[in-house]
C-alpha positions as CSV (number, residue, x, y, z in Angstrom):
1,M,0.1,0.0,0.1
2,S,1.1,3.6,-1.4
3,S,1.7,6.1,2.1
4,T,-0.4,8.3,0.7
5,K,-3.1,5.2,0.3
6,L,-1.9,4.6,4.1
7,I,-2.4,7.8,5.0
8,F,-5.9,8.6,3.8
9,T,-7.3,5.0,5.2
10,V,-6.6,5.7,8.3
11,F,-7.8,9.3,8.6
12,L,-10.9,8.0,7.5
13,F,-11.0,5.2,10.3
14,L,-9.9,7.7,13.1
15,S,-12.7,9.7,11.7
16,T,-14.9,6.8,12.2
17,V,-13.9,5.8,15.5
18,T,-13.9,9.4,17.0
19,F,-17.5,9.9,15.9
20,A,-18.3,6.3,17.7
21,N,-16.2,7.4,21.0
22,S,-18.1,10.6,21.4
23,Q,-21.3,9.6,21.6
24,T,-23.2,6.9,22.9
25,W,-23.1,3.9,20.9
26,T,-26.8,2.6,19.9
27,P,-28.2,0.4,17.5
28,E,-30.0,3.8,16.0
29,I,-26.4,5.6,16.0
30,Q,-25.1,2.2,14.1
31,V,-27.6,2.4,11.7
32,K,-26.9,5.8,11.0
33,T,-23.1,5.9,10.9
34,R,-22.0,6.3,6.9
35,A,-19.5,3.4,6.4
36,V,-16.9,4.2,4.2
37,A,-14.6,1.7,1.5
38,S,-12.9,1.1,-1.3
39,P,-10.6,3.7,-1.8
40,R,-8.9,3.9,-4.9
41,I,-6.4,6.7,-5.6
42,S,-5.8,8.6,-9.2
43,P,-3.0,7.6,-11.3
44,D,-1.9,10.8,-10.9
45,G,-1.8,10.7,-7.1
46,K,-3.6,13.6,-6.8
47,R,-7.4,12.3,-5.9
48,V,-9.0,9.4,-4.4
49,T,-12.8,8.0,-5.0
50,Y,-14.1,6.0,-2.6
51,T,-17.8,4.4,-1.3
52,V,-20.2,5.6,1.1
53,N,-22.9,3.4,2.5
54,D,-26.2,5.1,4.0
55,A,-28.9,3.6,5.7
56,V,-32.1,5.0,3.2
57,M,-35.2,4.6,5.8
58,T,-38.6,5.7,4.5
59,A,-42.2,4.5,4.8
60,D,-41.7,1.9,2.1
61,K,-38.2,1.4,2.0
62,S,-35.6,0.2,4.6
63,E,-32.1,-0.5,3.2
64,F,-28.5,0.5,2.9
65,V,-27.3,2.4,-0.3
66,T,-23.6,3.2,-1.5
67,Q,-22.5,5.6,-3.7
68,I,-19.3,6.9,-5.1
69,W,-17.4,10.2,-3.7
70,M,-14.5,12.4,-4.7
71,A,-11.7,13.7,-3.0
72,A,-8.2,15.4,-2.9
73,V,-5.9,12.8,-1.3
74,D,-5.6,15.3,1.6
75,G,-9.2,15.1,2.3
76,T,-10.9,17.9,1.5
77,G,-13.0,18.9,-1.3
78,N,-15.2,16.0,-0.8
79,Y,-18.1,15.2,-3.1
80,Q,-20.7,13.0,-4.1
81,L,-20.2,11.5,-7.8
82,T,-22.8,9.1,-8.6
83,F,-26.9,9.7,-7.3
84,N,-29.1,7.3,-7.7
85,E,-31.8,5.0,-5.9
86,K,-29.7,2.0,-6.4
87,S,-25.9,1.6,-5.4
88,S,-22.7,2.4,-6.9
89,T,-19.7,0.3,-6.0
90,N,-16.4,-0.7,-6.7
91,P,-15.1,2.6,-8.5
92,K,-11.7,2.0,-10.8
93,W,-9.9,4.6,-12.3
94,S,-8.7,4.3,-15.8
95,P,-5.4,4.5,-16.8
96,D,-5.3,7.6,-17.6
97,G,-7.3,9.0,-15.1
98,N,-9.5,10.3,-17.4
99,W,-12.9,7.9,-16.4
100,I,-14.2,6.2,-13.5
101,A,-15.9,2.4,-14.2
102,F,-18.0,1.2,-11.8
103,T,-20.8,-1.4,-11.3
104,S,-24.3,-0.7,-9.7
105,N,-27.5,-2.7,-9.8
106,R,-29.8,0.3,-11.0
107,K,-31.0,-1.8,-13.7
108,D,-33.4,-4.9,-12.9
109,N,-30.9,-5.5,-10.3
110,K,-27.9,-6.8,-11.8
111,N,-24.9,-5.5,-11.4
112,N,-23.5,-3.8,-14.5
113,L,-21.1,-2.0,-15.4
114,Y,-21.0,1.7,-16.3
115,L,-18.5,4.4,-17.5
116,L,-18.2,8.3,-15.4
117,R,-16.1,11.0,-16.7
118,A,-13.8,11.6,-13.4
119,N,-14.5,15.6,-14.0
120,G,-18.1,14.4,-13.3
121,G,-21.7,14.0,-15.6
122,E,-24.1,11.2,-16.3
123,A,-22.9,8.1,-16.3
124,E,-23.3,5.8,-19.4
125,Q,-24.2,2.0,-18.8
126,I,-21.9,-0.1,-21.0
127,T,-23.2,-3.6,-20.6
128,D,-26.6,-5.2,-20.3
129,L,-26.5,-7.9,-18.6
130,K,-29.1,-10.9,-17.5
131,S,-26.0,-12.1,-15.1
132,S,-24.2,-10.0,-12.1
133,I,-20.5,-8.8,-12.7
134,S,-18.7,-9.7,-9.2
135,D,-15.5,-7.7,-10.6
136,F,-13.6,-6.1,-13.6
137,E,-10.2,-5.0,-14.4
138,W,-9.1,-2.2,-16.8
139,S,-6.5,-3.3,-19.5
140,P,-3.0,-1.0,-19.1
141,D,-3.9,1.0,-22.4
142,G,-7.5,1.4,-21.1
143,N,-9.2,0.4,-24.2
144,W,-10.7,-2.9,-22.6
145,I,-12.7,-4.1,-19.4
146,A,-12.3,-8.2,-18.1
147,Y,-14.8,-9.0,-16.3
148,A,-16.1,-11.5,-14.3
149,M,-20.0,-13.1,-14.4
150,S,-21.8,-16.0,-13.6
151,D,-24.1,-17.7,-15.7
152,A,-27.1,-16.1,-16.1
153,K,-30.2,-18.2,-15.1
154,T,-32.7,-20.0,-17.3
155,D,-36.6,-18.8,-18.0
156,D,-37.5,-21.4,-15.8
157,E,-35.4,-20.8,-12.9
158,D,-36.4,-17.3,-12.9
159,K,-40.0,-18.3,-13.2
160,N,-39.4,-21.2,-10.4
161,D,-38.1,-17.5,-8.3
162,K,-40.3,-15.5,-8.8
163,G,-43.0,-18.7,-7.6
164,K,-40.9,-19.1,-4.4
165,N,-40.0,-23.0,-5.8
166,D,-37.6,-23.2,-3.4
167,F,-36.9,-27.1,-4.2
168,R,-34.0,-27.8,-6.0
169,W,-31.7,-30.9,-7.4
170,V,-28.3,-31.1,-6.1
171,D,-25.7,-30.1,-8.8
172,E,-28.3,-29.0,-11.1
173,N,-27.6,-26.0,-13.2
174,Q,-24.7,-24.8,-11.5
175,K,-23.6,-21.5,-12.4
176,M,-19.8,-20.8,-13.3
177,A,-18.2,-17.7,-13.0
178,R,-16.9,-16.6,-16.5
179,L,-14.8,-14.5,-17.9
180,Y,-15.2,-11.7,-20.6
181,V,-13.6,-8.5,-22.1
182,I,-15.5,-5.6,-23.5
183,P,-14.3,-2.8,-25.7
184,V,-14.2,0.8,-24.4
185,A,-14.8,2.6,-27.1
186,K,-18.1,1.9,-29.5
187,D,-18.0,0.5,-33.1
188,A,-19.0,1.8,-36.1
189,N,-22.8,1.3,-35.3
190,G,-22.1,2.6,-31.6
191,K,-22.6,-0.3,-30.0
192,R,-20.0,-2.3,-27.2
193,D,-20.0,-6.0,-28.2
194,P,-18.9,-8.1,-24.9
195,K,-16.8,-11.3,-25.8
196,K,-17.0,-14.8,-23.6
197,L,-13.3,-16.0,-23.5
198,T,-13.9,-19.0,-20.9
199,S,-16.3,-21.8,-21.3
200,D,-15.4,-25.3,-19.4
201,N,-16.9,-26.3,-16.4
202,R,-14.7,-24.3,-14.1
203,N,-15.3,-20.5,-12.2
204,V,-13.0,-17.7,-12.5
205,T,-12.0,-16.8,-9.5
206,G,-9.9,-13.8,-9.8
207,F,-7.5,-12.7,-13.1
208,N,-5.8,-9.5,-13.7
209,W,-4.0,-8.0,-17.3
210,S,-0.1,-8.6,-17.9
211,P,1.7,-5.1,-17.9
212,D,1.7,-4.7,-21.5
213,G,-2.0,-5.7,-21.7
214,T,-1.6,-8.7,-24.6
215,R,-2.7,-11.6,-22.1
216,I,-4.9,-12.0,-19.1
217,V,-3.7,-14.3,-16.2
218,F,-6.9,-16.1,-14.6
219,N,-7.1,-18.5,-11.5
220,H,-9.6,-21.5,-12.9
221,A,-11.0,-23.6,-10.5
222,D,-12.9,-27.1,-10.0
223,A,-14.1,-29.2,-7.2
224,Q,-10.4,-30.8,-7.8
225,V,-7.8,-28.2,-8.9
226,D,-6.9,-24.4,-9.1
227,D,-4.5,-23.7,-11.3
228,L,-3.8,-20.2,-13.6
229,F,-3.6,-19.8,-16.4
230,T,-3.3,-17.4,-19.4
231,M,-4.9,-16.3,-22.6
232,N,-5.0,-13.3,-24.6
233,R,-8.0,-11.2,-25.1
234,R,-9.4,-12.8,-28.1
235,G,-9.7,-16.1,-25.9
236,T,-7.0,-18.0,-27.7
237,A,-3.8,-18.7,-27.4
238,I,-4.2,-20.7,-23.4
239,R,-1.2,-21.9,-21.4
240,R,-1.4,-23.5,-18.0
241,V,1.0,-21.8,-15.9
242,T,0.2,-24.3,-12.1
243,H,-0.4,-28.3,-12.1
244,T,-2.2,-29.0,-9.0
245,D,-3.1,-32.6,-10.5
246,N,-1.8,-34.0,-7.4
247,V,-5.2,-32.8,-5.3
248,F,-6.7,-35.1,-8.4
249,E,-4.4,-38.2,-7.6
250,I,-4.0,-38.2,-4.2
251,R,-8.3,-38.6,-4.0
252,A,-8.0,-41.0,-6.6
253,D,-5.3,-43.1,-4.6
254,W,-7.8,-43.2,-1.2
255,G,-10.6,-44.3,-3.9
256,A,-8.5,-46.8,-5.0
257,V,-7.8,-47.6,-1.6
258,I,-11.4,-47.6,-0.1
259,R,-12.2,-50.3,-3.2
């Protein structure tokens, strides 16, 4: 962690502790306390984005809503960047510092990807998905965003959920987390078409870009193995980096012993 980021994080923590210690702590105060999280320093080191979690208590609503804020690294000039009745989370700066990407469930309660100019303005939704994004990363050149998303529910599964049909078959229709990339710039038709990079029956549990932006390293896991792989952004030239087959082999040996 950089010294600037450490100072800012400690400042936020101490501010919260000071507030907590200055009053008698009650459930009402705890609900009203604003939780600060996800600090991100801008590439030039001058600004920081972070999230603020507020309780929204009205006659027809009782929930916590998260919004994105901006401040100078010395803690001055705080102002709110996102305004919506739904949460905006996980802000990440573009490599050139001109844009902030974030996720929000403001449409159909699905966590989609949005772009916002660092100087403010209206956020643009750049994905329209039937499932939710769990995490994302900018490419080093800022031209692409990789993201992980679980398989969407089928129409029958959605119907069962809405009908409160809670019975399930074990291991049936398991949802895997897949890796995708999407261009930041629109094509000639004004669209951004995401590309699915992984399709095996394994979960993508972590990923990142190589420093030159030509490859993506990702963690691919199933019940037996959990290994690192690399691929290019087209989803080809896949190479396995680690080999943990011994986990499977140990299980196979035990199976032979049992028999």
